[in-house]
N, C-alpha and C positions, 0 to 999 in steps of 0.2 A: 427462390424461394423468398417470400417476404422475412424481416424483421418484426418480432411479435413482441410488443413493449404490453405488460398486465401492470395492473394495481394490485399490488401484494398485500393489501389491507381486505380489498374486496375479491379480488380474482377475474376483476373485468376487466376488457380489452381497453387499453387507452388507445392505441394506432397498430396499425402495422406500417412496416417502411420497405420499400421498394430498396431492393438490394443494388449498388451498382453495378451497374454493366462494365465488361472489362475494357470497352471504350472512353467511359467515364474513369476508372481507374487508373488508365493509362494517361487521360488528361490532366487528372490530379496532381499525378508524377511529375509529369512534364511542365505543370505550372509550379511546383514546389522545387524542382528543380532553376527553372530561371528565376522563383524571387530568393532561392539562395547566391546565386551568383551576384544580385546586387546586394543582399542581406551581409553576405560575407564581408565585403567591401564597407558596408556603413559604419559610421565610428563607433565605439565602446558607449558614449554618452548618449547616443541617437537609440542605439537598442535598448541604455536603461531608461529614456523619456518613454519609450512604447509602452516598456512592462509598467512603468508607471501607470500609464494610459490605461492599460489592461486591468489593473487595482481599479482604477475610479469607476470604470466601465463594470464590473463586477459586484460594486459597492452600489453604485445606481440601479442596477438590475437585480438585486440581493432577494430579494421578497418572491419575484417572478421565479427566479433559477432555486428557491429553496423549495418552492412548490413542487417543482418538475422532481427534485432530487427526491421528496418524499412520495410523491405521485407513480413514478418510474422503480425505486427499490424500497421505498417503505421506510426511510429514516424519518423520526421522529423531527416535526418542523423546526425545535431550537437547534438539534444537532445538524440539520441540513442548513439552517443561518450560520452555524458557526463554522462549518465547513466551506464555505465559500469565505467567510470572514481570512479562514486561513490561507485560500488558494491568492485573498489578494494582498495578506500580509510575505507571503512567500516570493509573489512579485517586485513587491516594494524592498526587500529584504536582497534581493540581488540585485538590483536597482542601485542598490545603496554601495554595496560593497563589489561591483563587477571590476573595478578598477584593481582592486587588493586581487582578486581570484583571476587573472587573466593577464594581470604585468609579467613583462618579461622579468626572471630573473638569471642571477648568477652562481650558478651551483658552487659549493663550497669544494674548493680542492683545483678548480676550473681554472684555466689560463686565463688574464685579463684581456684577449681580445677573444671573448667566447662570452656568448648568452645564448638562454632557451626561449623561447616564445611557441605559443601555445593559439594555434590557429583552426579554424571550421575544419569539419570534412566534409559536409554535404546534406544530405535528407536523410532525416534518421525517423524509422519507422518504429510508433510507440505501440504495442499492443497492452490496452488496459484491462481490468476489472471492474464490475458493478458495484461492488460493495462500496467504495469511495468516488463516486463514479466523477467530480470534480478532482478532487484532492488527488487522488492518484494521476490522473493525466496531466494538471498542472506540476505535479512534483516531478513527473520526468521532464517534460515540455520545457519549462522555463528554463531551467539550468541550460538546457541545449540550445536555445534560443537567444539566451544571453553569450553564450560562445560565437555565436553567428550562424549554427543550422538552421535548417526549418525542418518542420515535424508533418509529417503524416500518422495522422491516430486512428488504428484500428481500434473500438470500443467492443465491449462486451453487447451482444445483440438485443440485449431484455433493457438498455440504458440508451439507446439511439437518438430519442430525445435528448437527452444531455449532451451525447456526443457531436450532435446538431449544433447544440446553444452554444455548447464551447467554439466551434468554429468561427461561429456568429461574434463573439466576443472579441475574437480576435481583429474582425473585420470593423467593426463597430470603434472597437479602439483605435483603430489607423485613421476611420474618419473623423475622431476627436482632435486630432492632432491636425495643425495648420499644414496646410499644401505643401511649402516648402521647407518642410521639415519631415514628412512623412514618412512611413516604414512603406517597403515593399510589398503589395498584395499577397497572398498566397502562403503567408509563414506558418499557419498552421492549416492545414487541410483535415477534414473527415472522410474516410472509409466506411463506406459501410456494407460490408463483405464478410465472407465467414472466413474460417481457419484453413478452410481447404483453398483458397485461394493466395496465402502467405508464401508458400513456395517462391514461383516466379517474382512476389514485390521482394522478398529478401534477396534473392539472385541478382536482379536489376543492380547494373554497376553505378547508378546513381544513386543507388541508397547504401548509405555509408556506413550505418550501425543500427544496433538496433537494441531495442529495452523491452523488457515483458515484465508485468507484476500479473502474476496469476496461483497457478498450482504447481506442484512441482512435476506433476506429468506434461502439461502445456509448456514448461519449461526447458525440459530435455527435449521435447520433440524440434522447437524453435532454436534452441541450443545448437541442434545438432545441423539445420538450414546454418543459422550464423557461421559456425567452423566450417563448412563448405565452402562457403563462400569467401569465407577468412576476411571476418568482419567484426570489428569490438561489440561486444553486447553487456550489458547491465540486466541481472535477473533478481527480481527481488519475489521469491516462491513462497511456498507454505511455513506454516510452524507449529509449534506444540510447545509453544514457550513454559517452562517450570516458574513458579512463584514459591521458594523455599521456605519454610517458614520453622524458625531454629525454637531449642526450647525455653529462651530467653527470650522471645520477642513480645513486644505489646500486642496481645491476641486482641485487642479493641481495634487499635491501627489497624493491624493486619489484616482482619476481616471486614473493615471497610475498604479498604485498597483491593484487596483481593475480589470483593462482590463487585465494585465497579470496572476494576480490569477485565471480567471477565464477561459482563453484561455491555461493554463497550458496543456500539453499532450493531446494538440485537447481538451481540455476540460472535458477530460476521467480520472477524478483524484479523489479519495477519498476525499482530501484537496482540490481540487480546491475551490474557492471561487463561492457560489450559489446562494445566495440570498442579495442584497445589501439594506440593511434596512436605510433609508435615511430620516433624518426629513425635513416636508414637504418644509419647509422655504428654504431651498437650494435643494429641488430636482429637480426644472427644471435644474439649473445650471449644477448639477453633471450628469443629463441626456446626456446633451449635450456634456460636457466634455467627459464622459465614452463613450457615441457613436463616438466623434471623434477618442478615441485612440483603439477601437475593429476594427474601422476599420482601421486603420494604422497596427495594426498586424494581420489582416486578411489574408492578402496575405501568411504570413507564416505558414498558419495553415495546418495540412496533412486531412488526412481522418478518418471518425471514423473507427472502428478495423472489423464491421461487416455490413450486409446489415438490418438483422435483427432490430439490436441497433439504426440504423439513422429510419428505421419505427418506431421504438418505440418512440424515441426521437420528430420525427413531428406532431406524434400524440398526444404526450403532449402539444405540441406547439398549436396546431388547436383547441383541445380541450378547452384550456386556452382562445384563443381568443372569441370562442363562447361564453364563460363565461364574457367576458367585458376586457380582457386584450388589448392594447394596442400594436402593432409593432413598433419601433423607426428604427428597423437595422434588416435586414435580414429577415427568416422568412419562407422561400421558398427552396422548394426541387431543385436541377441540373435538368436540362432536360435528360429525360430517356435514350438520348443519352449519355450522359458525362459518362466516366469512371469511376469505382471505387465508395465507398461510404463516399463523401464529402458531410460536411454540411454548409452552411455560418455561420460566426458571426452574432448573432442576439442577439437583445436587447427588453426585453418586459416590460412594464409598465404598473400600473394601477393594480398589481396583487392583488388578495385578497384571502382570504380563500377560498376552495371550488376549487379552479382550482389547476390541476395539479402542474402547475408553482410554486403554494403556496406549496402546499399538501407533494408533490414527490422530490426525486430527481432526476436534469435533469442531463445524463451524455453524455453531449457534449458541443459544445461552443454556450450556451445558459445563459444570464446573464439576470435575474430579479430584476426590482426597487421595492421594495414595503412601501409604505408611512407609517411614524410614526409620531404623532402629535410632541412626544418630547422623551427627553431620557428616560423616564420612559416608555414610552408607545414603543421605540427602545427596552427595554430591554426584554419588553412581548412579541412583535414578535419575536426577537431572539429566543429566549426559545421555542416557540408556534413549535415544531416537533418533531419528534418521535427521532430523531438523537442530537448527542451530540460529535461532533468528533473535529470542529477545528472553531475560531471565527477570526476576525479582529475586531478594532476598532479605528476610524480615529478621531483625536481631538490635536488641540496645545495645548490643557492644560494635560499634561502627566499624572499628579496626577489626574484629571478627568477622563482619560481612565483607570488608573489604576484601582478607585472606579468602573466603570461598567464592568471591566473587571470580577470581584469578583462575580458578578451577573449572567452572561452567566453560561450554565451549558454544560459546553464543556472538553475536555480534554487538549486542548491547545488554546492559544489564542495570538494572536501577535497585535501589538499597532503599528499604522502607516506603517505597513508590510504586506508580505502576509505569513502564514503558509509555513514552509519548515521542511522536517525530516532532521535529523543531527545524526549520530551514537551516540554524547555526551547526547542525549534527552530523554526521554521518549516518547513514540510513542503510543495513543492508545485514545477511548471515552468512552463516557458516553451512556447510555439509549441503543437504538438499534444500537448504532455504534460501540458495544463491548465491550470484558471483556477484563481485564488485559492489559499489555503492552509490547511492543517492544522496541529494541534498550537499551542503556547505558546499567546500571548495571542489572535493572532491568530486560533487554533483555538475559543479561548472567544467568540471576538464575530464568528465567521463568522455565526452567524445569530440576530444580535437587532436590536433596533428600536434607531438612534440617535435617542434623540431628545432634542431642544436645549429646556431649561425658563428660563424668564428670570420675574424678579418686581419688584415697584414696594415 
């Protein structure tokens, strides 16, 4: 069955990609394993040099790559260019800090004649989503490659063009390095396959680890495969991030940050703000300011990535409205004659448990306001979710905000700001938002053999 890429701004076909055959998948895996045998013996300085070459290649091709991102998933051009730059910066970050992340260590209290080293495992299977088609793949692949592993990339089918472009980038970067210091070929290979082809790949002994970014349901399925095969895995899954607005918050700042955090990437981000938990005393004023900021940002919104995603989002909203949610902004599908998969910036109030807007992750430009009696009630509501990826707290009293942040069950917290990812900071969540951490030194050591060495 072909893998289809549609332009979400027009609904028109971009390209049909032929899925790889079993023989092609087998050949790619064999090539990736062969590359690992050479790459794992490559000095860390040479690995860092290759990552710098990848960064340079990204920047040389940024205009064409950004155009591809916009065409396949609908990201506005400026955001697509920023995504490419973030990937390049990630490569440079790991190249710069490689020696620090992977140098042998002498644990506190260990005998003098002992050390711990971090050695690569082998081929890492990366299963990636469509919403950040370059950044999510690079965020997972770059630390693994730095550690000496190789990567097989199974990307979302609707961004197959981006997946193939990522493989070409690594090939082009290799060619740009003098032959005497060139890295092995096939460090990153793209597989155009369906999810049904993952079980034999995860089970293959040459695949030594699995990383997945996507839905919680997909994470559970692949986690079961990895667990059965006793392989290390990192899962970055869904989120329903609460942004808590306390009674003493700067409401202008809170509304500005919350609107931007909700509409980031057209609202299609795991760490986008999803639920605004607001102390009732200031809720009406906050809603008014938030609606104004959402309206101001709405003209810059791109489309949702697929028609089925828009249909599901609108269904969640309509069910919430029937259960008593109030629409303060948006909430209506564009006319059927309108091209593409656009959805308006939307604001719901009066959201309560039992509504999809409260219980589920809304993946699109829809903000929901949930009233809290006080600070204690706000913490309860914020934690009343199966997810635990990110959160934010808004208060003029930073000490109070820090105290509240410790009570929120999430992997990341921002105070008077929105959650963003950065190569130097660990990225990941708790509960149904995933397992393990990406980025920083944690990402570099996610897929290594932690080996104890002693001597006499």
